[in-house]
Steps between C-alpha positions, in 0.01 A plus 500: 500500500861603494542878528130591537525611863821693440338670202198591711713643784778665303369594157125557500524833694680660203408279204184350354509155343440655157832673527662158518298308243401489135635758256668704771700195624572389141627847396763495781600133519412297191804314359729620779685268737318435826807635678417847385164496670649346814782759519255788424269422789775392737685829458205742459218356704322550726500867419515612860784256592679375187685174545352436840352153427682172514628354171249216518218752551604670174508161324152431636384833363637420159327165507172672593535762227549219249195320632295821479599511130392133439859396432578131506630364829824306524575177672722676756470810713660811363839555662590830666805515272524749212764288324265197492205719401695641205453160330120540499336733247163665558267413210163676549206309362672164495279238668573151625404227256 
């Protein structure tokens, strides 16, 4: 699963899954462009070495966070491009038909 291993190696030592899911995730990211989440984690994470991952690893992490929150998947992989991600809005609670 895209991003799972990176999450386990880079995020789990400081964060629990509940800090990235449910009401906590919704309070930070609901209705915001996906680019904001991507930019936040790519600039500030991991805490001990911010910005140290590759752009595609940050995109993988975003995809995994969306999956953790039962967000609908797309037909294409998320790009490691904040301009392209700005066109996608996070809608917590929206399920695939």
